[in-house]
C-alpha positions as CSV (number, residue, x, y, z in Angstrom):
1,X,-113.5,11.1,-87.3
2,X,-112.1,11.9,-83.9
3,X,-111.3,15.7,-83.3
4,X,-108.5,15.2,-80.5
5,X,-107.2,11.5,-80.4
6,X,-105.4,9.2,-83.0
7,X,-104.3,5.9,-83.4
8,X,-104.4,3.7,-81.5
9,X,-100.7,2.6,-82.5
10,X,-98.3,0.0,-80.9
11,X,-95.4,1.5,-78.8
12,X,-92.7,0.1,-77.2
13,X,-92.8,1.8,-74.3
14,X,-96.6,1.7,-73.9
15,X,-98.1,-1.1,-75.6
16,X,-101.2,-0.2,-77.4
17,X,-101.2,3.8,-77.4
18,X,-104.4,5.8,-78.0
19,X,-102.9,9.1,-78.8
20,X,-104.4,12.7,-77.6
21,X,-103.7,15.6,-79.6
22,X,-104.6,18.8,-77.0
23,X,-102.4,21.3,-78.4
24,X,-102.3,23.3,-81.8
25,X,-100.2,22.2,-84.8
26,X,-96.5,23.0,-84.0
27,X,-97.3,24.8,-81.1
28,X,-94.2,24.2,-78.8
29,X,-91.5,25.6,-76.1
30,X,-88.9,23.9,-78.1
31,X,-87.9,23.6,-81.7
32,X,-85.6,20.5,-81.8
33,X,-83.4,19.8,-84.6
34,X,-84.7,16.1,-84.8
35,X,-88.3,17.0,-84.5
36,X,-90.4,14.8,-86.8
37,X,-93.1,17.4,-87.2
38,X,-90.8,20.1,-88.5
39,X,-89.6,23.7,-87.1
40,X,-91.9,25.2,-84.3
41,X,-94.4,27.6,-85.9
42,X,-95.9,28.7,-82.5
43,X,-93.1,29.7,-80.1
44,X,-94.6,29.9,-76.5
45,X,-94.3,29.3,-72.8
46,X,-97.3,30.3,-71.7
47,X,-100.0,27.8,-70.5
48,X,-103.2,28.6,-71.6
49,X,-106.6,27.1,-72.9
50,X,-106.4,26.2,-76.5
51,X,-109.7,23.8,-76.5
52,X,-112.5,23.0,-74.4
53,X,-111.3,20.4,-72.0
54,X,-114.7,18.8,-71.9
55,X,-114.5,18.2,-75.6
56,X,-111.1,16.5,-75.0
57,X,-112.5,14.6,-72.3
58,X,-115.6,13.3,-74.1
59,X,-113.6,12.4,-77.3
60,X,-111.0,10.2,-75.6
61,X,-114.1,8.4,-73.8
62,X,-116.0,8.1,-77.0
63,X,-113.0,6.6,-78.6
64,X,-111.8,4.2,-75.9
65,X,-115.5,2.7,-75.8
66,X,-115.5,2.5,-79.4
67,X,-112.5,0.3,-79.2
68,X,-114.2,-1.6,-76.2
69,X,-111.5,-0.4,-73.7
70,X,-108.7,-2.6,-75.5
71,X,-105.8,0.1,-75.1
72,X,-102.9,0.0,-72.5
73,X,-102.3,3.7,-72.5
74,X,-104.0,6.9,-73.5
75,X,-101.3,9.3,-74.2
76,X,-101.0,12.9,-74.7
77,X,-98.5,12.9,-77.1
78,X,-99.8,16.1,-79.2
79,X,-98.3,18.5,-82.2
80,X,-96.4,20.4,-79.5
81,X,-95.5,20.2,-76.2
82,X,-98.6,19.1,-73.9
83,X,-98.1,20.7,-70.8
84,X,-98.6,24.0,-72.9
85,X,-102.3,23.4,-72.1
86,X,-103.2,24.7,-68.6
87,X,-106.4,22.3,-68.5
88,X,-104.3,19.2,-69.0
89,X,-104.6,17.9,-65.0
90,X,-108.2,18.0,-65.1
91,X,-108.3,16.5,-68.4
92,X,-106.0,13.2,-67.2
93,X,-108.1,13.2,-64.1
94,X,-111.6,13.2,-65.5
95,X,-110.3,10.6,-68.2
96,X,-109.3,8.3,-65.3
97,X,-112.8,8.8,-64.1
98,X,-114.6,7.9,-66.9
99,X,-112.5,4.8,-68.4
100,X,-110.0,2.3,-67.2
101,X,-106.7,2.5,-69.3
102,X,-103.9,4.5,-67.8
103,X,-102.8,8.0,-68.9
104,X,-99.4,8.8,-70.1
105,X,-97.8,12.1,-70.8
106,X,-94.8,12.9,-73.4
107,X,-93.4,15.7,-72.3
108,X,-90.4,17.6,-73.3
109,X,-89.6,18.8,-69.6
110,X,-89.4,22.3,-70.6
111,X,-92.2,23.6,-68.5
112,X,-91.3,21.5,-65.2
113,X,-89.6,24.7,-63.7
114,X,-93.7,25.5,-63.1
115,X,-95.1,24.4,-59.9
116,X,-98.2,24.0,-61.8
117,X,-97.0,22.3,-64.6
118,X,-95.4,20.0,-62.3
119,X,-98.8,19.5,-60.3
120,X,-100.8,18.6,-63.3
121,X,-98.2,16.1,-65.0
122,X,-98.7,14.3,-61.2
123,X,-101.9,13.5,-62.3
124,X,-100.8,11.0,-64.9
125,X,-100.1,7.2,-64.7
126,X,-96.6,7.2,-66.5
127,X,-94.7,10.6,-67.2
128,X,-91.6,10.5,-69.8
129,X,-89.3,13.5,-69.4
130,X,-86.9,14.5,-71.8
131,X,-83.3,14.7,-71.1
132,X,-81.0,15.4,-74.1
133,X,-78.3,17.9,-72.8
134,X,-77.1,19.0,-69.3
135,X,-74.8,21.9,-70.9
136,X,-76.0,25.0,-71.9
137,X,-74.7,25.1,-75.2
138,X,-75.3,21.9,-76.2
139,X,-79.4,22.4,-75.1
140,X,-79.6,25.2,-77.3
141,X,-78.1,23.8,-80.2
142,X,-80.3,20.3,-80.0
143,X,-83.6,21.7,-78.5
144,X,-83.7,25.4,-79.7
145,X,-85.6,26.5,-76.8
146,X,-87.8,29.8,-76.1
147,X,-85.3,32.5,-75.5
148,X,-86.7,32.9,-71.9
149,X,-86.0,29.5,-71.0
150,X,-83.3,28.5,-68.5
151,X,-81.7,25.0,-68.5
152,X,-80.7,24.9,-65.1
153,X,-84.5,25.6,-63.9
154,X,-86.0,23.0,-66.2
155,X,-83.3,20.5,-64.5
156,X,-84.3,21.4,-60.9
157,X,-87.8,21.4,-62.1
158,X,-87.5,17.8,-62.9
159,X,-85.5,16.8,-60.0
160,X,-88.4,18.4,-58.2
161,X,-91.2,16.4,-60.0
162,X,-89.2,13.2,-59.3
163,X,-89.3,13.6,-55.8
164,X,-93.1,13.7,-55.1
165,X,-94.1,11.7,-58.4
166,X,-96.1,8.6,-57.7
167,X,-96.1,7.3,-61.1
168,X,-93.9,5.5,-63.1
169,X,-91.5,7.8,-64.1
170,X,-89.1,7.2,-67.3
171,X,-86.8,9.4,-69.4
172,X,-85.9,9.8,-73.3
173,X,-82.5,10.9,-74.5
174,X,-82.6,11.9,-78.1
175,X,-78.9,11.4,-79.5
176,X,-77.7,13.3,-82.5
177,X,-74.4,12.6,-84.1
178,X,-71.8,15.7,-83.4
179,X,-73.9,17.5,-81.4
180,X,-74.6,15.6,-77.9
181,X,-72.9,12.6,-78.7
182,X,-69.6,13.4,-77.2
183,X,-68.5,11.0,-74.3
184,X,-68.6,13.8,-71.5
185,X,-71.8,14.8,-72.5
186,X,-73.5,11.5,-72.5
187,X,-71.9,10.9,-69.3
188,X,-73.4,14.2,-67.7
189,X,-76.9,13.1,-69.2
190,X,-76.6,9.6,-67.9
191,X,-75.4,11.1,-64.2
192,X,-78.1,13.6,-64.1
193,X,-80.8,11.0,-65.0
194,X,-79.6,8.6,-62.4
195,X,-80.2,11.6,-59.8
196,X,-84.0,11.3,-60.4
197,X,-84.1,7.6,-60.2
198,X,-86.3,6.7,-63.2
199,X,-88.1,3.2,-63.8
200,X,-86.2,3.1,-67.4
201,X,-84.0,5.5,-69.3
202,X,-84.4,5.4,-73.0
203,X,-81.7,6.1,-75.5
204,X,-83.5,6.7,-78.6
205,X,-82.1,8.2,-82.4
206,X,-83.6,9.7,-85.3
207,X,-85.6,7.3,-87.0
208,X,-88.1,9.5,-88.9
209,X,-87.6,12.3,-91.1
210,X,-86.4,15.2,-89.0
211,X,-86.6,19.2,-88.8
212,X,-83.2,19.8,-90.1
213,X,-81.7,18.0,-93.0
214,X,-78.2,18.0,-91.3
215,X,-79.3,15.6,-88.4
216,X,-77.8,12.2,-88.4
217,X,-77.9,9.0,-86.3
218,X,-74.6,8.4,-84.3
219,X,-72.4,5.7,-85.5
220,X,-73.2,2.0,-84.0
221,X,-70.0,2.3,-82.3
222,X,-71.3,5.4,-80.8
223,X,-74.4,3.9,-80.1
224,X,-72.9,1.0,-78.2
225,X,-70.7,3.6,-75.9
226,X,-73.9,5.4,-75.1
227,X,-75.7,2.4,-73.9
228,X,-72.5,1.0,-72.0
229,X,-72.4,4.6,-70.2
230,X,-75.8,4.6,-69.4
231,X,-75.6,1.0,-68.2
232,X,-72.8,1.7,-65.7
233,X,-74.0,4.8,-64.4
234,X,-78.1,3.7,-64.1
235,X,-77.8,-0.1,-64.2
236,X,-78.4,-2.4,-67.0
237,X,-81.8,-3.2,-66.0
238,X,-82.9,0.5,-66.4
239,X,-81.3,1.3,-69.8
240,X,-82.9,0.4,-73.2
241,X,-82.4,1.4,-76.7
242,X,-85.1,2.8,-79.2
243,X,-83.3,2.2,-82.1
244,X,-84.8,-0.8,-83.6
245,X,-87.4,-0.7,-86.1
246,X,-90.9,0.1,-84.8
247,X,-93.4,-2.9,-84.5
248,X,-96.2,-3.2,-87.2
249,X,-99.1,-1.0,-86.3
250,X,-102.3,-2.7,-85.2
251,X,-105.4,-2.9,-87.9
252,X,-106.8,0.5,-88.4
253,X,-109.8,1.7,-86.7
254,X,-112.9,3.5,-88.2
255,X,-112.4,4.9,-91.9
256,X,-109.2,4.4,-94.0
257,X,-108.9,8.1,-94.8
258,X,-109.5,9.3,-91.4
259,X,-107.0,6.5,-89.7
260,X,-104.3,7.6,-91.8
261,X,-104.7,11.4,-91.6
262,X,-105.1,11.4,-87.9
263,X,-102.0,9.3,-87.3
264,X,-100.0,11.0,-89.6
265,X,-100.7,14.0,-88.5
266,X,-98.6,13.5,-85.1
267,X,-96.5,10.5,-86.5
268,X,-95.0,10.1,-89.8
269,X,-95.6,6.3,-90.4
270,X,-93.1,3.9,-92.5
271,X,-95.1,3.1,-95.5
272,X,-95.0,-0.7,-95.1
273,X,-96.7,-0.2,-91.8
274,X,-99.2,2.0,-92.8
275,X,-100.1,-0.4,-95.5
276,X,-100.3,-3.1,-93.3
277,X,-102.6,-1.5,-90.9
278,X,-104.8,-0.4,-93.5
279,X,-105.6,-3.7,-94.9
280,X,-107.5,-4.5,-92.0
281,X,-110.4,-2.3,-93.2
282,X,-109.7,-2.0,-96.9
283,X,-109.2,-4.3,-99.6
284,X,-107.3,-1.4,-101.6
285,X,-104.8,0.3,-98.9
286,X,-102.6,1.6,-101.8
287,X,-105.3,3.2,-103.6
288,X,-106.0,5.2,-100.3
289,X,-102.5,6.4,-99.7
290,X,-102.6,7.2,-103.8
291,X,-105.8,9.4,-103.6
292,X,-104.8,11.1,-100.4
293,X,-101.3,12.1,-102.0
294,X,-103.2,13.2,-105.3
295,X,-105.5,15.5,-103.1
296,X,-102.2,17.1,-101.5
297,X,-103.2,15.3,-98.0
298,X,-100.1,13.5,-97.3
299,X,-96.6,13.1,-98.9
300,X,-94.3,10.1,-99.3
301,X,-90.8,11.0,-98.4
302,X,-87.5,9.2,-97.8
303,X,-85.5,8.7,-95.1
304,X,-82.3,6.7,-93.9
305,X,-83.5,4.1,-96.9
306,X,-87.3,4.0,-95.9
307,X,-90.1,5.3,-97.3
308,X,-92.6,7.2,-94.7
309,X,-96.1,8.9,-95.2
310,X,-96.3,12.7,-93.7
311,X,-99.1,14.4,-93.3
312,X,-99.1,17.5,-95.4
313,X,-100.2,20.9,-94.0
314,X,-98.9,23.3,-96.6
315,X,-102.1,25.3,-96.3
316,X,-103.0,24.7,-92.7
317,X,-102.1,27.5,-90.3
318,X,-103.3,27.7,-86.7
């Protein structure tokens, strides 16, 4: 079983994406109320080495070769904030030397006030930066940042990064009903995003079980309003909603148990999609799910009328 990679899975933004998990479980600079992994357990803004960077690179190279290079992106989208890994820059550059797929990083943007973080992120072919709020009070409610972080410094860092980045820059804004869904807040976020000139600005809503039960998606009317505001400020071609159901995943890779455990450790999966993927490598996908659930490795939960499989880490501490 790969130690640092998971998937591949189909992403609306990235196509067929092989995930890289370079950060320990729930180690992050934010504890977002909508996070699909639950509340942050290890709050940190210290960039340091968590794993041997050569092992990460070797794991990625081996997995890509096993997939015959049939991956669109190798994506750093771990259990926490990827830029906390001080070696991510060299990991990206070494991966690009060894295999052909492009490298993406999905970051919450919180460390971009640091020159070193900006430099490391610049090694990527695609950078997705999060901008949920531009008001201090809203930012603290939705992202629940590390107490030493400053929103103004983060926004300045995002702007500075955008000036010199040569890859594809995209943004993601998660809308939560009653938190950052007010018209004025949406307009301010859209205006800031316009100032950094991204290739695409994505608007998303919670579609997986969130960290906090009070988290709700905005109403359809509010979502339409947000989309129209973004279109007016950024231009229609730059705005896209991520509120549609996820596409079915490709057939699972490797052992059925290993695949479901690696994928659900980072991304809760809709039960129907997981069963569809597992059917490519086992005649009994329901049995695989049932065994792992009986062993306490995964759990099935319901959210917004759908069933999801989530990795269960009750006894896992890092």
